[in-house]
Legacy VTK file of the C-alpha trace (Angstrom):
# vtk DataFile Version 3.0
C-alpha trace
ASCII
DATASET POLYDATA
POINTS 218 float
104.094 166.927 125.687
106.991 164.898 124.251
109.394 166.738 121.990
109.408 165.338 118.475
112.651 164.174 116.932
114.432 166.366 114.412
113.937 164.576 111.106
116.933 164.720 108.768
117.450 163.873 105.105
120.990 163.235 103.820
122.329 163.584 100.284
125.692 162.466 98.928
126.792 160.455 95.929
129.001 158.247 98.107
127.345 155.467 100.185
130.310 155.659 102.578
129.763 159.381 103.130
126.013 158.911 103.607
126.628 156.230 106.221
129.218 158.442 107.907
126.819 161.402 108.040
124.001 159.205 109.376
126.165 158.072 112.274
127.365 161.621 112.856
123.949 163.313 113.083
122.274 160.462 114.979
124.818 160.782 117.794
122.666 163.621 119.070
119.619 162.789 121.125
116.335 163.514 119.385
117.734 163.335 115.836
116.809 160.688 113.279
117.640 160.206 109.596
114.442 159.574 107.650
115.853 159.389 104.124
118.997 159.348 102.006
119.596 160.383 98.393
122.520 160.074 95.987
121.763 162.997 93.662
119.969 166.328 93.498
116.779 164.948 91.938
116.580 162.292 94.638
116.918 164.692 97.546
114.318 167.072 96.088
111.900 164.158 95.807
112.607 163.022 99.359
112.111 166.478 100.801
108.835 166.913 98.931
107.545 163.562 100.191
108.884 163.523 103.751
108.931 167.222 104.765
112.046 166.845 106.960
113.220 169.464 109.431
116.786 169.461 108.078
118.502 168.462 104.838
122.264 167.872 105.007
123.654 168.043 101.470
127.064 167.478 99.901
127.999 170.565 97.855
129.434 168.269 95.170
126.189 166.355 94.780
125.679 165.212 91.153
122.589 166.412 89.319
120.767 163.802 87.252
117.752 164.000 84.974
115.815 160.833 84.133
118.850 158.544 84.332
121.017 158.397 87.460
124.021 157.698 85.248
123.958 161.095 83.518
125.654 163.651 85.811
125.063 167.159 84.474
126.823 169.079 87.210
129.329 168.321 89.950
128.378 171.320 92.095
124.605 171.051 92.059
124.336 170.800 95.843
123.615 174.531 95.871
120.969 174.082 93.170
119.337 171.386 95.289
119.418 173.664 98.342
117.721 176.462 96.439
115.125 174.042 95.118
114.370 172.801 98.628
113.920 176.344 99.881
111.321 176.877 97.151
109.268 173.710 97.631
109.727 173.345 101.405
110.793 176.680 102.958
110.555 175.317 106.514
113.258 172.729 105.864
116.634 173.959 107.055
119.376 173.183 104.537
122.998 172.599 105.547
125.515 172.477 102.682
128.772 170.667 103.478
131.658 171.849 101.333
134.504 169.435 102.127
133.031 165.953 101.916
135.061 165.318 98.754
138.194 165.120 100.922
138.451 161.434 101.734
141.224 162.202 104.215
138.595 163.534 106.617
137.175 160.049 106.884
140.601 158.707 107.648
140.251 156.052 104.979
138.543 153.827 107.540
135.289 151.940 107.121
134.652 152.473 110.841
135.992 155.933 111.750
135.922 157.188 115.330
132.725 159.242 115.185
133.478 160.986 118.473
136.177 163.188 116.940
134.098 164.749 114.143
131.677 167.640 114.198
129.614 169.751 111.818
130.743 173.351 112.048
130.108 176.743 110.521
132.127 179.871 111.162
134.247 178.014 113.699
131.240 176.975 115.807
129.668 173.535 116.042
126.188 173.028 114.608
123.730 171.351 116.976
120.768 169.545 115.405
118.942 168.497 118.574
115.294 169.595 118.971
116.220 172.132 121.667
119.405 173.358 120.033
118.811 173.778 116.301
120.040 177.322 115.849
117.988 179.840 113.922
120.621 180.561 111.315
120.310 181.961 107.817
119.649 179.035 105.533
121.016 177.487 103.414
123.873 177.287 105.887
127.353 176.634 104.496
129.224 174.301 106.795
132.090 171.823 106.860
133.068 168.579 108.479
135.654 169.316 111.135
137.689 167.568 113.798
137.260 168.585 117.423
140.323 170.494 118.740
141.040 167.932 121.438
140.785 165.135 118.877
143.203 166.936 116.561
145.685 167.126 119.436
145.191 163.414 120.124
145.946 162.644 116.484
149.145 164.709 116.647
150.259 162.947 119.832
149.480 159.534 118.331
151.346 160.381 115.123
154.330 161.667 117.098
154.239 158.514 119.223
154.381 156.328 116.118
157.432 158.194 114.847
159.163 158.026 118.227
158.536 154.268 118.400
159.861 153.761 114.869
163.117 155.658 115.385
163.521 154.248 118.877
163.223 150.724 117.509
165.844 151.512 114.875
168.189 152.874 117.533
167.609 149.837 119.744
168.255 147.396 116.890
171.341 149.296 115.739
172.680 149.572 119.262
172.145 145.875 119.913
174.019 144.970 116.723
176.899 147.229 117.733
176.909 145.758 121.223
177.586 142.231 119.988
180.743 143.471 118.308
183.705 143.965 120.576
185.005 147.142 118.947
181.740 149.106 119.091
180.213 147.684 122.277
180.837 150.886 124.299
178.764 152.821 121.750
176.159 150.150 121.082
175.058 149.599 124.675
174.060 153.255 125.343
172.429 153.487 121.915
170.351 150.367 122.545
169.355 151.710 125.964
168.373 155.048 124.462
166.333 153.271 121.775
164.523 151.188 124.379
163.659 154.266 126.445
162.452 156.084 123.316
160.174 153.188 122.367
158.775 153.129 125.902
158.023 156.865 125.745
156.244 156.475 122.409
154.124 153.598 123.727
153.305 155.595 126.856
152.090 158.533 124.762
149.823 156.295 122.655
148.507 154.543 125.774
147.692 157.897 127.380
145.674 158.951 124.318
143.854 155.599 124.251
142.936 155.838 127.953
141.771 159.443 127.499
139.472 158.430 124.644
138.003 155.579 126.679
137.411 157.905 129.603
135.634 160.427 127.347
133.401 157.693 125.889
132.548 156.513 129.382
131.304 159.955 130.414
128.850 160.278 127.518
LINES 1 219
218 0 1 2 3 4 5 6 7 8 9 10 11 12 13 14 15 16 17 18 19 20 21 22 23 24 25 26 27 28 29 30 31 32 33 34 35 36 37 38 39 40 41 42 43 44 45 46 47 48 49 50 51 52 53 54 55 56 57 58 59 60 61 62 63 64 65 66 67 68 69 70 71 72 73 74 75 76 77 78 79 80 81 82 83 84 85 86 87 88 89 90 91 92 93 94 95 96 97 98 99 100 101 102 103 104 105 106 107 108 109 110 111 112 113 114 115 116 117 118 119 120 121 122 123 124 125 126 127 128 129 130 131 132 133 134 135 136 137 138 139 140 141 142 143 144 145 146 147 148 149 150 151 152 153 154 155 156 157 158 159 160 161 162 163 164 165 166 167 168 169 170 171 172 173 174 175 176 177 178 179 180 181 182 183 184 185 186 187 188 189 190 191 192 193 194 195 196 197 198 199 200 201 202 203 204 205 206 207 208 209 210 211 212 213 214 215 216 217
């Protein structure tokens, strides 16, 4: 008998965050997003109508009554979770507590989804049909960056800085070289700047090749 997909409902005020979460959870095999809501009333309605297996909710979800433009609470994600547990106790609720930090999305409309993970207590949360852990729900979780991805970001950032300062040294050294008085100093400085730039580019290339290799093995 075929295993049914894990059906997920998402809730966040931000369309960007909802799209991000949809891509994140649907990376796993056997997981599909069946509905999205922008406030607490909307997600309660969706859960009642669709009976999903999991509801992933932004803790800072706005609560609205009658009119979507009247936010009564900025922390009603917990209220929505409690309401879901009452009307649909079999739906597992995951409350994400750091989706208000835009820096996690990198400010990009197309973030690299491979570096992010849902985690709770330092462990990743798996939503696949064979791996959905029997935790105590609602489960408080956060959006995190995989350790290897965090290291890649540090290497890339360091590479950018090395390239910048290396380029400055190269340019300064070249300018000194064309002057007779400072040529003995300028030539080594330009050479050092060129080597520094090359090292920075090599570091960024290594990270890029590593990411491509990881994507190819999935």
